C-alpha positions as CSV (number, residue, x, y, z in Angstrom):
1,M,0.4,-0.8,-33.4
2,K,3.9,-2.3,-33.5
3,K,5.4,-2.6,-30.1
4,N,8.9,-1.0,-29.8
5,Y,11.7,-2.3,-27.6
6,V,11.4,-0.9,-24.1
7,S,13.8,-1.7,-21.3
8,N,12.2,-1.6,-17.8
9,S,15.6,-1.6,-16.0
10,Q,17.7,1.5,-15.1
11,E,20.6,0.3,-17.3
12,S,22.3,2.9,-19.5
13,V,23.2,1.7,-23.0
14,R,26.5,3.0,-24.4
15,M,25.9,5.2,-27.5
16,F,29.4,6.3,-28.4
17,K,32.8,4.7,-28.7
18,S,34.4,7.9,-27.5
19,N,34.5,8.2,-23.7
20,L,34.2,12.0,-24.1
21,L,31.1,11.9,-26.3
22,E,29.6,9.2,-24.0
23,S,30.1,11.4,-20.9
24,L,28.6,14.4,-22.7
25,S,25.4,12.4,-23.4
26,K,24.7,11.9,-19.7
27,V,23.8,14.4,-17.0
28,H,22.6,14.4,-13.4
29,Y,19.1,15.8,-13.2
30,T,20.2,18.8,-11.0
31,V,22.8,20.1,-13.5
32,P,20.2,22.3,-15.5
33,I,19.3,24.0,-12.2
34,F,22.9,25.1,-11.6
35,I,23.3,26.3,-15.1
36,Y,20.0,28.1,-15.7
37,L,18.9,29.4,-12.3
38,P,21.7,32.0,-12.4
39,V,20.6,32.9,-16.0
40,I,17.0,33.5,-14.7
41,L,18.3,35.6,-11.8
42,V,20.6,37.7,-13.9
43,C,17.8,38.4,-16.5
44,C,15.4,39.3,-13.7
45,Y,18.0,41.7,-12.3
46,M,18.6,43.3,-15.7
47,A,14.8,43.7,-16.3
48,L,14.0,45.2,-13.0
49,F,17.1,47.3,-12.3
50,K,18.8,48.0,-15.6
51,E,16.1,48.3,-18.1
52,P,13.1,50.7,-18.1
53,I,10.5,47.9,-17.6
54,S,7.7,48.3,-15.1
55,I,6.8,45.6,-12.6
56,L,3.5,44.9,-14.4
57,T,5.3,44.7,-17.8
58,F,7.9,42.4,-16.3
59,L,5.3,40.1,-14.9
60,G,3.4,40.0,-18.2
61,L,6.6,39.2,-20.1
62,F,7.6,36.6,-17.6
63,A,4.2,34.9,-17.8
64,G,4.4,35.2,-21.6
65,G,7.7,33.4,-21.6
66,L,6.3,30.6,-19.5
67,F,3.4,30.2,-21.9
68,V,5.5,30.2,-25.0
69,W,7.7,27.5,-23.5
70,T,4.8,25.2,-23.1
71,F,4.1,25.6,-26.8
72,T,7.8,25.2,-27.7
73,E,8.0,22.0,-25.6
74,Y,5.1,20.5,-27.5
75,I,6.4,21.5,-30.9
76,L,10.0,20.3,-30.2
77,H,8.7,17.0,-28.8
78,R,6.2,16.3,-31.5
79,F,7.9,17.6,-34.7
80,V,11.6,17.4,-33.9
81,F,12.2,14.6,-31.4
82,H,9.6,12.4,-33.0
83,Y,10.4,13.1,-36.6
84,M,11.4,9.7,-38.1
85,P,13.9,10.2,-41.0
86,K,14.6,7.5,-43.6
87,Q,18.3,7.8,-44.0
88,E,20.5,5.5,-41.8
89,W,22.7,8.3,-40.5
90,A,19.6,10.5,-39.7
91,L,18.0,7.6,-37.8
92,R,21.2,7.3,-35.8
93,I,20.9,11.0,-34.8
94,H,17.3,10.5,-33.9
95,F,18.2,7.7,-31.6
96,I,20.9,9.8,-29.9
97,F,18.5,12.7,-29.4
98,H,15.3,10.9,-28.4
99,G,15.1,7.3,-29.5
100,V,17.3,6.1,-26.7
101,H,14.9,7.6,-24.1
102,H,12.0,5.6,-25.5
103,D,14.1,2.4,-25.5
104,Y,15.5,3.1,-22.0
105,P,13.0,5.3,-20.3
106,S,14.3,4.7,-16.8
107,D,17.9,5.6,-17.6
108,A,18.4,8.3,-14.9
109,K,21.4,10.0,-16.7
110,R,19.4,10.6,-19.9
111,L,16.2,12.2,-18.6
112,V,17.2,15.8,-18.7
113,M,18.8,17.5,-21.7
114,P,22.6,17.6,-21.6
115,P,24.2,21.0,-21.5
116,S,25.9,20.2,-24.8
117,A,22.5,20.4,-26.4
118,S,20.6,22.7,-24.1
119,I,23.1,25.6,-24.1
120,P,23.2,26.1,-27.9
121,L,19.4,25.8,-28.0
122,A,18.9,28.3,-25.2
123,T,21.4,30.7,-26.8
124,G,19.5,30.5,-30.1
125,F,16.2,31.2,-28.5
126,Y,17.7,34.2,-26.6
127,F,18.9,35.8,-29.8
128,L,15.6,35.0,-31.5
129,F,13.5,36.6,-28.7
130,N,15.9,39.6,-28.5
131,A,15.4,40.2,-32.2
132,L,11.6,39.9,-32.0
133,L,10.9,41.8,-28.8
134,P,11.2,45.6,-28.1
135,A,14.6,46.6,-26.7
136,G,15.2,45.2,-23.2
137,Y,12.0,43.2,-23.1
138,V,14.0,39.9,-23.6
139,F,15.2,40.2,-20.0
140,G,11.6,39.9,-18.8
141,F,10.5,37.2,-21.3
142,F,13.6,35.0,-21.4
143,P,13.7,34.1,-17.7
144,G,10.0,32.9,-17.9
145,F,10.9,30.8,-20.9
146,I,13.9,29.3,-19.2
147,L,11.9,28.6,-16.0
148,G,9.4,26.7,-18.1
149,Y,12.3,24.7,-19.5
150,L,13.6,23.9,-16.0
151,V,10.1,22.8,-14.8
152,Y,9.9,20.6,-17.9
153,D,13.3,19.0,-17.4
154,I,13.1,18.4,-13.7
155,S,9.4,17.2,-13.8
156,H,10.4,14.8,-16.6
157,Y,13.0,13.2,-14.3
158,A,10.5,13.1,-11.5
159,I,7.8,11.6,-13.7
160,H,10.1,8.6,-14.4
161,H,11.5,8.2,-10.9
162,F,9.1,9.6,-8.3
163,N,5.9,8.1,-6.9
164,F,3.5,11.0,-6.7
165,K,0.7,11.2,-4.1
166,G,-1.0,14.4,-5.4
167,K,-3.8,14.1,-7.9
168,F,-2.3,16.7,-10.2
169,W,1.1,15.1,-10.6
170,K,-0.5,11.6,-10.9
171,K,-2.4,12.9,-13.9
172,I,0.8,14.4,-15.4
173,K,2.7,11.1,-14.9
174,Q,-0.2,9.1,-16.4
175,H,-0.2,11.3,-19.4
176,H,3.5,10.8,-20.0
177,M,3.5,7.0,-19.2
178,L,0.8,6.5,-21.8
179,H,3.1,8.3,-24.3
180,H,5.8,5.8,-23.5
181,Y,3.9,2.5,-23.0
182,Q,0.7,2.9,-25.0
183,D,1.0,5.2,-28.0
184,P,4.1,7.4,-28.7
185,T,2.2,9.3,-31.4
186,K,0.1,11.0,-28.7
187,G,0.8,12.8,-25.4
188,Y,3.7,15.1,-26.5
189,G,3.2,17.5,-23.7
190,V,5.4,16.5,-20.7
191,S,4.9,19.3,-18.2
192,S,1.4,20.0,-19.4
193,P,-1.3,18.2,-21.6
194,L,-2.6,21.7,-22.7
195,W,-1.4,21.6,-26.3
196,D,-2.3,17.9,-26.7
197,K,-5.9,18.9,-26.0
198,I,-5.7,21.8,-28.4
199,F,-4.1,19.9,-31.3
200,N,-6.1,16.6,-30.7
201,S,-3.1,14.5,-29.7
202,D,-4.4,13.7,-26.2
203,F,-5.3,10.3,-24.9
204,I,-8.9,9.2,-24.0
205,K,-8.4,8.6,-20.3
206,K,-10.8,6.7,-18.1
207,Q,-12.4,8.9,-15.5
208,N,-12.5,7.6,-11.9
209,G,-15.8,7.6,-10.1
């Protein structure tokens, strides 16, 4: 397999001539928490106190949102972020959205999705779920979905910059590092390898012992 360029430093390559666009492409890893934690709390309040949803229904919807996020994460990473177009302009867009992360995987300011991209995506998913679910159910489902996104974004940063001691997180980190440094056509799950196992895109990992 052809080896792609990978920088092992924490340098941040400039992508735009415009200072405004350049600043919008970078974000501190805590920013999604400040944006989406209030969204989760407001939705939970609406579900439990403003809509006729029982506690059990709410918990089921919340768990369903988390589960659907894991699938969405896999689909977006595999079929959107890793789609390789042929046109020059499209390749430029691919580099901006995901290619830069594979070239500079330790760039701390480009490890979580910037609000300029995540807010439109989250809004689109909200209206999609609101259209598909029974009235009011989106307030139980959407916070689970968004919590899944937060776990994905923050764990993605941690995978690249933290040294884990626990066995669980070590396996999660190994899975993602193999995606970066061994084979980018496998290991699309970041917060979980579940869908890689289901869709046969997992790595064959050596077992200890």
